[in-house]
C-alpha positions as CSV (number, residue, x, y, z in Angstrom):
1,X,0.4,20.9,99.0
2,X,-3.0,22.1,97.8
3,X,-2.6,25.1,95.7
4,X,-4.9,28.0,95.0
5,X,-5.5,26.6,91.5
6,X,-6.4,23.2,93.0
7,X,-9.0,25.0,95.2
8,X,-10.3,26.8,92.2
9,X,-10.7,23.6,90.2
10,X,-12.4,21.9,93.1
11,X,-14.9,24.8,93.4
12,X,-15.7,24.8,89.7
13,X,-16.1,21.0,89.7
14,X,-18.4,21.1,92.7
15,X,-20.5,23.7,90.9
16,X,-21.0,21.5,87.8
17,X,-18.3,22.9,85.5
18,X,-16.9,20.2,83.2
19,X,-14.9,22.2,80.6
20,X,-12.7,25.3,80.5
21,X,-12.0,26.8,77.1
22,X,-8.7,28.6,76.6
23,X,-5.2,28.9,75.3
24,X,-2.3,28.1,77.7
25,X,0.5,30.6,78.6
26,X,3.1,31.0,81.3
27,X,1.0,33.1,83.6
28,X,-1.7,30.3,83.4
29,X,0.7,27.4,84.1
30,X,-0.5,27.0,87.7
31,X,-4.1,26.6,86.6
32,X,-3.5,24.3,83.7
33,X,-1.2,22.1,85.8
34,X,-3.9,21.8,88.4
35,X,-6.3,20.8,85.6
36,X,-3.8,18.2,84.5
37,X,-3.4,16.7,87.9
38,X,-7.2,16.7,88.6
39,X,-8.2,15.1,85.3
40,X,-12.0,15.6,85.6
41,X,-12.4,19.1,84.0
42,X,-11.5,19.1,80.3
43,X,-9.2,21.7,79.0
44,X,-10.8,22.7,75.6
45,X,-7.8,24.0,73.8
46,X,-8.7,26.6,71.1
47,X,-6.5,28.4,68.6
48,X,-7.6,32.0,69.5
49,X,-8.8,33.3,72.9
50,X,-11.7,35.1,71.3
51,X,-13.0,31.6,70.3
52,X,-12.6,30.5,73.9
53,X,-15.0,33.2,75.2
54,X,-17.5,32.4,72.4
55,X,-17.4,28.7,73.1
56,X,-18.0,29.2,76.8
57,X,-21.0,31.4,75.8
58,X,-22.3,28.8,73.4
59,X,-22.2,26.2,76.2
60,X,-23.9,28.5,78.7
61,X,-26.6,29.4,76.2
62,X,-27.6,25.8,75.6
63,X,-27.1,24.3,79.0
64,X,-28.2,27.3,81.2
65,X,-25.1,26.5,83.3
66,X,-21.9,28.5,83.9
67,X,-19.5,28.5,81.0
68,X,-15.8,29.1,81.8
69,X,-12.9,30.4,79.7
70,X,-9.3,31.3,80.7
71,X,-6.5,33.2,79.1
72,X,-2.9,34.3,80.0
73,X,-1.8,37.8,80.9
74,X,-1.9,40.8,78.6
75,X,-2.6,40.0,75.0
76,X,-4.0,36.6,75.9
77,X,-6.9,37.7,78.0
78,X,-7.3,40.9,76.0
79,X,-8.4,38.6,73.1
80,X,-11.3,37.4,75.2
81,X,-13.0,40.7,75.1
82,X,-15.2,40.4,72.0
83,X,-16.6,37.0,73.0
84,X,-17.2,38.3,76.5
85,X,-19.1,41.3,75.2
86,X,-21.2,38.9,73.2
87,X,-21.9,36.7,76.2
88,X,-22.8,39.8,78.4
89,X,-25.2,41.2,75.8
90,X,-26.8,37.8,75.3
91,X,-27.4,37.4,79.0
92,X,-25.6,34.1,79.5
93,X,-23.5,33.2,82.5
94,X,-19.8,33.1,81.8
95,X,-16.8,33.1,84.1
96,X,-13.5,34.4,82.6
97,X,-10.3,33.6,84.5
98,X,-7.8,36.3,83.3
99,X,-4.2,35.6,84.4
100,X,-2.1,38.7,85.2
101,X,1.5,39.7,85.5
102,X,3.3,39.3,88.8
103,X,1.8,41.4,91.6
104,X,5.1,43.2,92.3
105,X,5.3,44.5,88.7
106,X,1.8,45.9,88.4
107,X,2.0,49.6,87.6
108,X,5.5,49.5,86.3
109,X,4.7,49.1,82.5
110,X,6.0,45.6,82.8
111,X,6.1,43.2,79.8
112,X,2.5,42.5,78.6
113,X,1.0,44.7,81.4
114,X,-2.6,45.7,81.0
115,X,-5.3,46.3,83.7
116,X,-7.9,43.6,83.0
117,X,-10.2,44.6,85.8
118,X,-10.7,47.9,84.1
119,X,-10.7,46.6,80.5
120,X,-13.5,44.1,81.2
121,X,-15.6,46.4,83.3
122,X,-17.9,47.4,80.5
123,X,-18.6,43.8,79.4
124,X,-19.2,42.2,82.8
125,X,-21.4,42.2,85.8
126,X,-18.3,41.7,88.0
127,X,-14.6,42.2,87.4
128,X,-12.1,42.2,90.2
129,X,-8.3,41.7,90.8
130,X,-7.1,39.2,93.3
131,X,-4.3,41.1,95.1
132,X,-3.8,38.6,97.9
133,X,-3.8,34.8,98.1
134,X,-6.4,34.8,100.9
135,X,-8.9,36.7,98.7
136,X,-9.2,34.2,96.0
137,X,-11.6,31.6,97.4
138,X,-14.1,34.2,98.4
139,X,-13.7,36.4,95.2
140,X,-14.1,33.3,93.0
141,X,-17.4,32.4,94.7
142,X,-18.6,36.1,94.5
143,X,-17.7,36.1,90.8
144,X,-19.5,32.8,90.0
145,X,-22.6,33.9,92.0
146,X,-22.7,37.2,90.1
147,X,-22.4,35.5,86.7
148,X,-25.1,32.9,87.5
149,X,-27.6,35.1,89.3
150,X,-27.3,38.2,87.1
151,X,-27.0,36.2,83.8
152,X,-23.8,37.8,82.6
153,X,-20.0,37.8,82.5
154,X,-17.8,37.7,85.6
155,X,-14.1,38.2,85.3
156,X,-11.6,37.3,88.0
157,X,-8.1,38.6,87.5
158,X,-5.4,36.4,89.0
159,X,-1.6,37.2,89.0
160,X,0.2,34.1,87.8
161,X,2.1,33.3,91.0
162,X,-1.2,33.2,93.0
163,X,-2.3,30.1,91.2
164,X,0.7,28.2,92.5
165,X,0.6,29.5,96.0
166,X,-0.5,27.3,98.9
167,X,-4.3,27.5,99.5
168,X,-5.2,29.0,102.9
169,X,-8.9,27.9,102.8
170,X,-9.7,24.2,102.5
171,X,-13.5,24.6,102.3
172,X,-15.0,24.0,98.9
173,X,-18.4,25.6,98.2
174,X,-20.7,24.6,95.3
175,X,-22.2,27.7,93.6
176,X,-25.5,26.7,92.0
177,X,-28.3,28.8,90.6
178,X,-31.2,29.7,92.9
179,X,-34.8,29.5,91.8
180,X,-37.1,32.5,92.4
181,X,-40.5,33.5,91.3
182,X,-41.1,37.2,90.6
183,X,-44.7,38.5,90.0
184,X,-45.8,42.1,89.7
185,X,-47.9,43.6,92.4
186,X,-51.7,43.3,92.2
187,X,-52.1,47.0,91.6
188,X,-49.7,46.9,88.6
189,X,-51.5,43.9,87.2
190,X,-54.8,45.7,87.5
191,X,-53.4,48.7,85.6
192,X,-52.1,46.5,82.9
193,X,-55.4,44.7,82.5
194,X,-57.2,48.0,82.2
195,X,-55.0,49.1,79.3
196,X,-55.3,45.7,77.6
197,X,-59.0,45.5,78.1
198,X,-59.5,48.9,76.5
199,X,-57.5,48.0,73.5
200,X,-59.3,47.2,70.3
201,X,-56.3,46.0,68.3
202,X,-53.7,44.4,70.6
203,X,-50.4,43.0,69.3
204,X,-47.9,41.0,71.3
205,X,-44.2,41.4,70.8
206,X,-42.5,38.4,72.3
207,X,-38.8,37.8,72.9
208,X,-36.3,35.5,74.5
209,X,-37.9,36.0,77.9
210,X,-40.7,33.8,76.7
211,X,-38.5,30.7,77.1
212,X,-40.5,28.2,79.1
213,X,-43.7,30.2,78.7
214,X,-45.0,28.9,75.4
215,X,-48.4,27.6,76.6
216,X,-49.0,30.8,78.6
217,X,-48.2,32.9,75.6
218,X,-50.8,31.1,73.5
219,X,-53.3,31.5,76.2
220,X,-53.0,35.3,76.5
221,X,-52.8,35.6,72.7
222,X,-56.1,33.8,72.4
223,X,-57.7,35.8,75.2
224,X,-56.6,39.1,73.6
225,X,-57.1,37.8,70.0
226,X,-53.7,39.3,69.4
227,X,-51.2,38.5,66.6
228,X,-47.9,37.5,68.0
229,X,-44.8,39.1,66.6
230,X,-41.4,37.8,67.7
231,X,-38.0,39.4,68.0
232,X,-35.1,37.5,66.6
233,X,-33.9,36.0,69.9
234,X,-37.5,35.0,70.6
235,X,-37.9,33.0,67.4
236,X,-36.9,29.6,68.9
237,X,-39.3,30.0,71.8
238,X,-42.3,31.7,70.2
239,X,-42.7,30.7,66.6
240,X,-43.4,27.0,66.7
241,X,-47.0,25.5,67.0
242,X,-48.3,29.1,67.3
243,X,-51.6,29.8,65.5
244,X,-51.2,33.5,66.4
245,X,-47.7,33.9,65.0
246,X,-47.3,36.6,62.2
247,X,-43.5,36.6,61.9
248,X,-40.6,38.7,63.0
249,X,-40.2,42.4,62.9
250,X,-37.1,44.6,62.5
251,X,-34.6,45.0,59.7
252,X,-34.5,41.3,59.0
253,X,-38.2,40.7,59.6
254,X,-41.4,40.0,57.9
255,X,-43.8,42.6,56.3
256,X,-46.6,40.9,58.3
257,X,-44.7,41.4,61.6
258,X,-44.1,45.0,60.8
259,X,-47.7,45.6,59.9
260,X,-49.0,43.9,63.0
261,X,-46.9,46.4,65.1
262,X,-47.8,49.4,62.9
263,X,-51.6,48.9,63.1
264,X,-52.1,48.0,66.7
265,X,-53.5,50.5,69.3
266,X,-52.1,48.5,72.2
267,X,-48.8,46.6,72.4
268,X,-48.0,44.0,75.0
269,X,-44.2,43.3,75.2
270,X,-43.2,40.0,76.8
271,X,-39.6,39.4,77.7
272,X,-38.1,41.4,74.9
273,X,-35.6,44.3,74.8
274,X,-36.1,44.8,71.0
275,X,-33.7,47.6,70.2
276,X,-35.0,49.2,66.9
277,X,-37.1,52.2,67.9
278,X,-38.4,53.0,64.3
279,X,-40.3,49.6,64.4
280,X,-42.4,50.4,67.4
281,X,-46.0,51.7,66.9
282,X,-46.2,55.5,67.0
283,X,-49.4,55.9,69.0
284,X,-50.1,52.7,70.8
285,X,-50.4,52.2,74.5
286,X,-47.7,49.9,75.8
287,X,-47.5,47.3,78.6
288,X,-44.0,45.8,79.0
289,X,-43.2,42.7,81.0
290,X,-39.5,41.9,81.9
291,X,-37.7,40.2,84.7
292,X,-35.1,42.9,84.6
293,X,-36.8,46.2,85.5
294,X,-33.9,48.2,84.0
295,X,-34.9,47.0,80.6
296,X,-38.4,48.5,80.7
297,X,-39.0,51.7,78.8
298,X,-35.5,52.1,77.4
299,X,-36.5,51.5,73.8
300,X,-40.0,53.0,73.8
301,X,-42.3,54.9,76.2
302,X,-44.3,52.4,78.4
303,X,-47.6,53.1,80.0
304,X,-47.6,50.1,82.4
305,X,-44.3,48.5,83.5
306,X,-44.5,45.0,84.9
307,X,-41.4,43.5,86.5
308,X,-41.7,39.7,86.6
309,X,-41.2,36.4,84.9
310,X,-43.2,36.1,81.7
311,X,-44.9,32.8,82.6
312,X,-46.1,33.7,86.1
313,X,-47.0,37.2,85.1
314,X,-49.2,36.0,82.2
315,X,-50.9,33.5,84.6
316,X,-51.6,36.4,87.0
317,X,-52.9,38.6,84.2
318,X,-55.3,36.1,82.5
319,X,-58.1,36.2,85.1
320,X,-58.2,40.0,84.8
321,X,-58.7,40.1,81.0
322,X,-62.1,40.2,79.3
323,X,-63.1,37.5,77.0
324,X,-65.1,37.5,73.8
325,X,-63.0,40.0,71.9
326,X,-63.3,40.9,68.2
327,X,-60.9,38.9,66.0
328,X,-60.7,41.2,63.0
329,X,-57.2,42.6,63.8
330,X,-55.9,39.0,64.3
331,X,-57.4,37.6,61.2
332,X,-56.2,40.5,59.0
333,X,-52.6,40.1,60.2
334,X,-52.7,36.3,59.8
335,X,-53.8,36.7,56.2
336,X,-50.9,39.1,55.7
337,X,-48.6,36.6,57.2
338,X,-49.8,33.8,55.0
339,X,-49.1,35.9,51.9
340,X,-45.7,36.9,53.2
341,X,-44.8,33.3,54.0
342,X,-45.9,32.2,50.6
343,X,-43.7,34.8,48.9
344,X,-40.7,33.8,51.0
345,X,-41.2,30.2,50.2
346,X,-41.6,30.8,46.5
347,X,-38.3,32.7,46.3
348,X,-36.5,29.8,48.0
349,X,-37.5,27.4,45.2
350,X,-34.6,27.2,42.8
351,X,-36.5,25.9,39.7
352,X,-33.2,25.6,37.8
353,X,-29.9,23.7,37.9
354,X,-27.5,26.6,37.2
355,X,-25.3,28.0,39.8
356,X,-24.5,29.8,42.0
357,X,-27.0,28.9,44.7
358,X,-29.5,31.4,46.1
359,X,-28.9,31.6,49.9
360,X,-32.6,31.3,50.7
361,X,-32.6,27.9,48.9
362,X,-29.5,26.8,50.9
363,X,-31.1,27.6,54.3
364,X,-34.4,26.1,53.2
365,X,-32.5,22.9,52.4
366,X,-30.6,22.9,55.7
367,X,-34.0,23.4,57.5
368,X,-35.5,20.5,55.6
369,X,-32.7,18.0,56.2
370,X,-31.4,18.9,59.6
371,X,-32.3,17.0,62.7
372,X,-35.4,17.7,64.8
373,X,-33.2,18.8,67.7
374,X,-30.4,20.5,65.7
375,X,-28.7,23.6,67.1
376,X,-28.2,26.3,64.4
377,X,-25.6,29.1,64.8
378,X,-25.6,31.7,62.1
379,X,-22.9,34.3,61.5
380,X,-23.9,37.9,61.7
381,X,-25.0,39.4,58.4
382,X,-26.8,37.5,55.6
383,X,-26.6,34.0,57.3
384,X,-28.6,35.5,60.2
385,X,-31.0,37.1,57.8
386,X,-31.8,33.9,55.9
387,X,-31.8,31.9,59.2
388,X,-34.5,34.2,60.6
389,X,-36.7,33.7,57.6
390,X,-36.1,30.1,56.6
391,X,-35.3,28.0,59.7
392,X,-38.3,26.3,61.3
393,X,-38.3,26.0,65.1
394,X,-40.2,23.2,66.8
395,X,-39.5,23.6,70.5
396,X,-36.5,21.3,70.4
397,X,-34.3,23.0,67.9
398,X,-32.2,26.0,69.1
399,X,-31.1,29.1,67.3
400,X,-28.2,31.0,68.8
401,X,-26.1,33.8,67.5
402,X,-24.6,37.2,68.1
403,X,-28.1,38.8,67.9
404,X,-27.4,41.7,70.3
405,X,-23.7,42.3,69.9
406,X,-23.7,41.7,66.2
407,X,-20.1,40.6,65.7
408,X,-18.6,38.7,62.8
409,X,-17.1,35.2,63.3
410,X,-19.5,34.1,66.0
411,X,-20.9,31.0,64.4
412,X,-18.0,28.5,64.5
413,X,-16.7,29.3,68.0
414,X,-20.2,29.3,69.5
415,X,-20.8,25.9,67.7
416,X,-17.6,24.6,69.4
417,X,-19.0,25.2,72.8
418,X,-22.4,23.8,72.0
419,X,-20.9,20.6,70.5
420,X,-18.5,20.1,73.3
421,X,-21.3,20.2,75.9
422,X,-23.7,18.2,73.7
423,X,-21.6,15.5,72.1
424,X,-24.5,13.6,70.6
425,X,-26.4,16.5,69.2
426,X,-26.3,17.8,65.6
427,X,-24.7,21.3,65.6
428,X,-24.8,23.4,62.4
429,X,-22.7,26.6,61.9
430,X,-24.1,28.8,59.2
431,X,-20.9,30.7,58.4
432,X,-20.3,33.6,56.2
433,X,-17.1,33.5,54.1
434,X,-15.9,36.6,55.9
435,X,-16.8,35.3,59.3
436,X,-15.2,31.9,58.8
437,X,-12.0,33.5,57.5
438,X,-11.7,35.7,60.6
439,X,-11.3,32.7,62.9
440,X,-10.3,30.1,60.3
441,X,-7.9,28.5,62.7
442,X,-10.8,27.1,64.7
443,X,-11.3,24.6,62.0
444,X,-8.2,23.0,63.4
445,X,-9.8,23.1,66.9
446,X,-12.7,21.0,65.4
447,X,-10.1,18.4,64.4
448,X,-8.1,18.5,67.6
449,X,-11.1,18.3,69.9
450,X,-12.9,15.9,67.6
451,X,-16.0,18.1,67.5
452,X,-18.4,16.9,64.7
453,X,-19.7,20.4,63.9
454,X,-21.2,20.8,60.4
455,X,-20.0,24.1,58.9
456,X,-22.1,25.4,56.0
457,X,-20.3,28.3,54.3
458,X,-22.1,31.0,52.3
459,X,-19.2,31.6,49.9
460,X,-20.2,34.7,47.9
461,X,-16.7,36.2,47.8
462,X,-17.9,39.4,49.5
463,X,-18.9,41.0,52.8
464,X,-22.5,40.7,51.4
465,X,-24.4,42.4,54.3
466,X,-22.0,45.4,54.3
467,X,-22.5,45.7,50.5
468,X,-26.3,45.8,51.1
469,X,-25.9,48.5,53.7
470,X,-23.7,50.5,51.3
471,X,-26.4,50.2,48.6
472,X,-29.1,51.3,51.0
473,X,-27.0,54.4,51.8
474,X,-26.3,55.2,48.2
475,X,-22.6,54.2,48.2
476,X,-20.7,52.4,45.5
477,X,-19.5,49.1,46.9
478,X,-15.9,49.4,47.8
479,X,-13.4,47.3,49.9
480,X,-15.9,44.4,50.3
481,X,-14.4,41.9,47.9
482,X,-13.1,38.6,49.3
483,X,-10.6,36.5,47.2
484,X,-11.6,33.2,48.8
485,X,-10.1,29.8,48.6
486,X,-12.2,26.7,48.1
487,X,-13.0,26.2,51.8
488,X,-13.7,22.5,51.2
489,X,-10.1,22.1,50.0
490,X,-8.9,24.0,53.0
491,X,-10.9,21.6,55.2
492,X,-9.5,18.5,53.5
493,X,-5.9,19.9,53.8
494,X,-6.2,19.9,57.6
495,X,-7.9,16.5,57.9
496,X,-11.6,17.4,57.9
497,X,-14.2,16.2,55.5
498,X,-14.9,18.9,52.9
499,X,-17.6,19.2,50.3
500,X,-17.8,21.9,47.6
501,X,-21.1,22.8,45.9
502,X,-21.7,25.2,43.0
503,X,-25.1,24.0,41.6
504,X,-28.5,24.0,43.3
505,X,-29.3,20.5,42.3
506,X,-26.3,19.2,44.4
507,X,-27.3,20.9,47.6
508,X,-29.5,18.1,49.1
509,X,-27.0,15.4,48.4
510,X,-24.1,17.5,49.9
511,X,-26.1,18.2,53.1
512,X,-27.2,14.6,53.5
513,X,-23.6,13.5,53.2
514,X,-22.5,16.1,55.7
515,X,-25.1,15.3,58.3
516,X,-24.5,11.6,58.0
517,X,-20.7,12.0,58.4
518,X,-19.3,11.0,61.8
519,X,-17.0,14.0,62.3
520,X,-16.6,17.7,61.4
521,X,-17.5,18.7,57.9
522,X,-17.2,21.9,55.9
523,X,-19.8,22.4,53.1
524,X,-18.5,25.2,50.9
525,X,-21.4,26.5,48.9
526,X,-21.0,29.1,46.1
527,X,-23.9,31.5,46.7
528,X,-25.3,34.4,44.8
529,X,-23.5,37.6,45.7
530,X,-26.1,40.3,45.0
531,X,-29.1,38.7,46.7
532,X,-31.2,41.6,48.1
533,X,-33.4,41.4,51.2
534,X,-36.2,43.9,51.1
535,X,-36.8,45.3,54.6
536,X,-40.4,45.0,55.8
537,X,-40.9,48.8,55.7
538,X,-38.9,50.6,53.1
539,X,-38.1,54.2,54.0
540,X,-37.8,57.1,51.6
541,X,-34.1,57.3,52.5
542,X,-33.5,53.7,51.6
543,X,-35.3,54.0,48.2
544,X,-33.2,57.2,47.6
545,X,-30.1,55.3,48.6
546,X,-30.6,52.5,46.2
547,X,-31.3,55.0,43.4
548,X,-28.1,56.9,44.2
549,X,-26.1,53.6,44.4
550,X,-27.3,52.6,41.0
551,X,-26.5,56.0,39.4
552,X,-23.1,56.2,41.1
553,X,-22.2,52.6,40.2
554,X,-22.9,53.3,36.5
555,X,-21.0,56.6,36.5
556,X,-18.0,54.9,38.3
557,X,-17.8,52.1,35.8
558,X,-19.5,49.5,37.9
559,X,-22.7,49.2,35.8
560,X,-22.2,45.5,35.4
561,X,-22.8,45.1,39.2
562,X,-26.2,46.9,38.8
563,X,-27.1,44.4,36.1
564,X,-26.0,41.5,38.3
565,X,-28.2,42.8,41.1
566,X,-31.1,43.1,38.7
567,X,-30.7,39.6,37.2
568,X,-30.2,38.0,40.7
569,X,-33.4,39.5,42.1
570,X,-35.9,39.4,39.2
571,X,-37.5,36.4,40.9
572,X,-38.1,38.5,44.0
573,X,-40.1,41.0,41.9
574,X,-42.0,38.1,40.3
575,X,-42.9,36.7,43.8
576,X,-44.2,40.1,44.9
577,X,-46.4,40.4,41.8
578,X,-48.0,37.0,42.2
């Protein structure tokens, strides 16, 4: 007998799926048994369902193909939700198979009963319950098509007994991405060209939508003599081999990127949904290009909206743009960027052999020693901050993280999905100590699945970014201490290779050893706790907040922390004064 689960596996396999990430349970037995009998799709067993969703998202982000995760009824599939929110907000195609309680018990407050089709509605482009066996083949295809074409999460909720039922439809359909070209209308392009041609100081803000459009981006930047600022998700596609690049903007950004936005009279947004409204120019005219029309204008008023792919839209715009523009704005911002970059690089130089290690120096070393095609996955918080400033992209490296959803503990499980789908590629998780602790059990997944991920831990015994936010708001740090173990010893205790580093002069050797090791490695690095990151544009409230924090800390008996912050960051001041 061919079961419904057999049909599901056949459809997924025909559509190119080679892995399903999940944790088994009784309501999933029909599916996992079909996987066992088929033998072609790997069951990527994780230790927590949240990690399964993240891993599927990591695979989807790097392959461009559908990632799949599965979980049992009730608490099992409920654990998927955070990873699915992240996948949805990152715009990657993921199918979640959520097992459900028996159909006859739905609505009776049965053991482990939830309503997954309602729970997942907000973090998906499609979420439906299979209430009849005959529905499943068609609903599975609809869900897969929705995830692939709308670049988001689709959830199909399947009562456990449906998996084991006899399939009523023998036809297997392969669901593959379609290829379409979307270009704005001629009249819209003419309006955009008119705004851009009138601009005297044009700045480009480029995001993840510039993937595959690097050459065209440089062409339009040259025609407009425009500095190019990138959003965080655009870094890997925009920054490399770009003579017009002036850095990132936003809370984690570069002063030069901030200034290039602040001083422009015309802003061209290319494939970005950059969320932070205070960083947009107050009086500039704006042209925004996005393949998703619903993204246009939701962050900042737009004068000319253009719905289309970045590459083809630029190609259509270029013949309409005047040549021979003044380069003063561009040159001014490039000089600003060179000064900013020099200060950042100066701060990353240790110049001493005492510990702990400054996080900038750690990421600079990772950047220097990692492979040319490495995939970097930073945890939210300070690892993302230093990755944004110190990792160098080259068109082959990838930088993936929870840049829209902003959740802790994303680095390791995303890395698992990337490594499983790219077995010969170097994958580096830049994990905060808090983030790693949250899903610490997934280190065992690295062992069980034999995934050679390199986990670099920023061990500063604190929730460092939360402390920074508290300081900026004037609060005394409270509740942010972490009493950490030696994570290298933890790794060794479960059969992984572990390296512990406390001194700057040991970093290069430790990373070289880790990158050369044929298997998973945890590099536990004791880093400076009170390393400050100065935002590119300090507000009066932030300055006031730091002042209040210092005063309150002294009055509450935490004056030693103020001194630690001062000692840790004197070199930042020295770099600014050079």
